[in-house]
C-alpha positions as CSV (number, residue, x, y, z in Angstrom):
1,M,-51.8,8.2,40.9
2,A,-53.4,5.2,41.6
3,E,-56.7,5.0,43.5
4,R,-56.8,4.3,47.2
5,I,-59.0,1.1,48.1
6,V,-60.9,0.8,51.5
7,H,-62.6,-2.2,52.7
8,C,-66.2,-0.3,52.9
9,A,-68.2,-0.9,56.0
10,R,-71.4,-0.5,54.3
11,L,-71.0,-2.5,51.0
12,K,-68.6,-5.2,52.8
13,Q,-66.2,-5.0,49.5
14,N,-62.8,-3.5,48.4
15,L,-63.5,-0.3,46.7
16,P,-62.2,3.0,45.8
17,G,-62.2,5.4,48.7
18,L,-63.1,8.9,48.7
19,D,-60.3,11.1,46.9
20,E,-59.7,14.2,48.8
21,A,-58.3,15.4,45.6
22,T,-61.5,15.6,44.0
23,P,-64.5,18.1,44.8
24,E,-66.6,15.3,45.4
25,G,-64.2,13.9,48.1
26,R,-63.4,17.3,49.6
27,S,-67.1,17.7,50.0
28,A,-67.8,14.5,51.6
29,L,-65.0,14.5,54.0
30,K,-66.0,18.4,54.8
31,L,-69.4,17.1,55.8
32,A,-68.5,14.2,57.9
33,L,-66.0,16.8,59.6
34,V,-68.8,19.3,60.5
35,L,-71.0,16.5,61.6
36,G,-68.9,14.6,63.7
37,G,-65.4,15.9,64.1
38,P,-62.2,14.7,63.1
39,E,-62.7,11.2,64.2
40,L,-65.6,11.0,62.2
41,R,-63.9,12.4,59.0
42,Q,-61.2,9.9,59.5
43,R,-63.4,6.8,59.9
44,V,-65.4,7.9,56.9
45,Y,-62.0,8.3,55.2
46,D,-60.7,5.3,56.2
47,H,-64.1,2.7,55.8
48,V,-66.2,4.3,53.5
49,S,-66.1,4.0,49.5
50,A,-67.0,6.5,47.1
51,A,-70.2,4.3,46.0
52,A,-71.3,4.1,49.3
53,W,-71.1,7.8,50.0
54,K,-73.2,8.3,46.8
55,Q,-75.6,6.2,48.1
56,W,-75.8,8.0,51.7
57,K,-76.3,11.4,49.8
58,D,-79.5,9.9,48.5
59,H,-80.4,8.7,51.9
60,M,-79.4,12.2,53.6
61,L,-82.0,13.9,51.2
62,M,-84.5,11.6,52.3
63,V,-84.0,12.3,56.0
64,L,-83.6,15.9,55.5
65,N,-86.8,16.1,53.5
66,E,-88.6,13.7,55.9
67,Y,-87.8,15.3,59.3
68,R,-87.8,18.7,57.5
69,L,-84.4,19.7,58.6
70,D,-82.6,22.8,58.5
71,A,-79.1,21.7,57.1
72,T,-77.6,24.5,59.1
73,S,-78.6,24.1,62.4
74,D,-76.8,21.9,65.1
75,E,-79.9,20.1,65.8
76,S,-80.2,18.9,62.1
77,N,-76.5,18.1,62.4
78,A,-77.0,15.7,65.5
79,I,-79.8,13.7,63.7
80,L,-77.8,13.4,60.5
81,R,-74.8,12.1,62.2
82,E,-77.0,9.5,63.7
83,H,-78.1,8.6,60.4
84,L,-75.1,8.5,59.0
85,E,-73.3,6.5,61.3
86,A,-76.2,4.0,61.1
87,F,-76.4,4.0,57.3
88,L,-72.6,3.8,56.5
89,F,-71.5,1.7,59.7
90,G,-74.5,-0.1,61.0
91,Q,-78.2,-0.7,61.0
92,E,-79.9,1.6,58.9
93,R,-82.5,3.5,61.0
94,E,-86.0,4.0,60.1
95,V,-87.4,7.3,59.7
96,P,-90.9,7.8,61.1
97,G,-93.6,8.2,58.8
98,Y,-91.6,7.6,55.4
99,R,-93.1,5.6,52.7
100,P,-91.1,4.9,49.8
101,P,-92.8,6.3,46.6
102,E,-94.6,3.9,44.6
103,P,-93.4,2.7,41.0
């Protein structure tokens, strides 16, 4: 079966999309569904590459840690959704007080 190619909203290139047949793809799409419902899930499926999702996972961990979020709460999901949409589809949001690690 051929890879599904999407024009990635984040990376602005045609790249392999998330694959529902893989554990990583299923997990990504499930998270998008939890955070934003069927519309966001479909938008991620149609417009986000697997490479961009990998970048989002790293960014999401930083957001969770910096905001000290409980990943199971509705309030945390609202914050994560805002950051996910900004990261993947628009301008990345700054996280208040975040300083990247020094080399």
